[in-house]
N, C-alpha and C positions, 0 to 999 in steps of 0.2 A: 432079748425083747425089752422094750422100754418099760420101766416101772411107772405106769401112768399115774398112779395115786401119789407116789413119792414126788414125782415131778410137779403135778398139779398143786400139791400141798406146798412145795417149795416156792412155786410161782405166786401162790396166794399170800404167803407170808412176806415175800419180798415186795409185793405190791398191794398190801392190805388195804390202804386207803382207797385206791382206785377200784380194787376188786369189790369192796363193800358198796361203793357207789353203783358199780355195774350191776350188782345183784340185789340192790335194795328192793326192786319190784318183784324179785323172786322169793322174798323171805317169808312168804306165806301170810302176808297181811291183807290179801284180797278178801273182800266180803263174800265173794261167790264160792260155793262149794259144789262138789260133784261126787257121784258114787257110781259103781259099776252098773246100777240099774237105770241111770239117766241116759237119755238119748244123746247121740253124738251131736255136737254143736257145729252147725254150718257157719263158718266165719266169712269175712269179706273175701278172703282168698284161701280156699281149701277147707279142710275139716279139722276138728280138734275134739279130743276126749280124754278122760282120766280114769284111772283105776287105783285102788288102794291095795297095797301088799301089807298084810297084817303082821305085826311083830317082826319087823325087819329093820335093816340099816341102810341108809341112803347110799353109802359108799359101796356096799355090796351090790345093791340093785343097779347102781351106775356102772359097776364093773360088767354086769350082764349086758347092759345097753351098749356100752362102748366097745366091747370086744367083738367087733363086727365079723372078724375072721371066723368066729365060732357059730355064727348064725345058722349055717347049713346043718349043724348038729341038732337043732330043735325048731327051725323054721323051714318047712319042706319046700317053700317057694324058691329058696336059694340052692343052686347047684354048687356054687363056690363063691367065696369072697376073699379077695387077695388085697392085703395092704401094700400099696406100691411105695409109699414114702411116709416118713414121720419126721416132723420138724417142731422145734420148740418155738413158743410165742411168749411174749411178756406175761400173759395171764393163763397160759395153758399149753395145749398141744394141737397141732394141725396134722391131719392125715389125709392121704389120698388113697381111695380104695376102689377096686374094680369088682363089680357084682355081676355074676352070671346067673340068670334066672332059669329055673327048671321049666322048660316049655312043654305044655301038655301034648300028648301024642297026636291028638286030633289037629293040632296047629302046626306040628313039625313039617308037614309037606310045604307049608307056606312060609314058615319062620323057623329055621333050623336052630337058631341060637339068639338069645336076647341078652346083651351085655351093655352095662352103662357104668360110668365112673362118677364118683362123688367126692367132693372135698368136705372133710369132717373137721369141725372145730370143737374141741373139748375144753371145758372150763369147770372148775370146782371152787366152791366157797365153803370151807370147813367151819367158819364161824357161824354162818347162818344155815349150814347143813343143806346146801342146795348145789346141784350139779346140772350142767346143761351140755347137750351135744347137738350142734346145728349141722345140717348138711346142705350143700348147694350143688347144683348140676354142673358137671364139667363136660361130659360128652355122653353120647348114647345113640340109640336108633333114631332115624330121621323123624319118626312120628312123635317122639317124645321131646317136646320143646323145653319144658322145665320140670325139674324134680327137686323140690326144696322142702325143708321141714326142720323140726327140732324135737328133741326129747328134753323134758325137764323133770328132774328127780328131786323131790323135797322130803325132808324128814318131817313127819307130823306126829309128834309125841312118840309113841312106841311103834308107829306105823310109817309107811313110806307111800307117798303119792307119786304115781307115774302119770305124766302128761305127755301126750303125743300130738303133734300137729303136722299135717301133710298137705302140701300144695303142689299139684301136678297140672301141667297144661300140655296140649297136644297141637301138632301142626295142622290138624284137620278139625273141622267143626264137630263138636260133640255137645249135645244139650247139657246144660248145667246139672240137671237132675240125674243124668246118667253118670256124669263125671263124679258127682258127689257120692253116688251109690258105689262106684268102683273104689273111690278113696276111703269111704267109710268101711267097706269090707276089709280092705288092706289094713286100716287103722285098728279095727277091732281084733283081727287075727294077730297083729303084731303085739298089741297090748296084752292080749291073753297069753301069748306064747312067752313073752318076756316075764310076766308075772309067774307063770308056771315054772319057768327055768329058775327064777330067783328063789322061789319057795323050795324047789328041789335041791338047790345048791347051797342053801342057807346053812351055816354051821350051827349045829345043835349045841 
């Protein structure tokens, strides 16, 4: 198995100048703040929200986020996640992963299985203590036109800020308020599950 943190750290040190430029906007200098109690933000395309993991480390939290093959262990929506390929990039790692969704029993007569494939791009900036995982749609069911988004993990003093952005579009008409409601539900479930997993697996 690829040692993701070792590789990301090596890439960051070899390309420090470019990496620092790339992550300048992620260094936590934004004037806007968020907390678990705040409402999900509906952005131009998709939805976005944040959570704080108290007394944690950004590398540990990013490990939980980036090890997608372990998602079925704590995110019940996933039946399985298989990493199909891993390749090195100048500033990080690129993966391709296949996700199989656990289809509710009431839906199975109409949809026996829901599978989609995503390309994941993982980058880490140890200097500014920021890590990011972007995903883009590769293929999936005909009704899912796009499935893109990103995780941003930032060290905030002794705590870690998790930010998740989801942008999905469909091949059929769906009112924006319904689309945002679906994505917001997915976003909050994912943020909550990742935070819980990070807390449970944090070394004491």
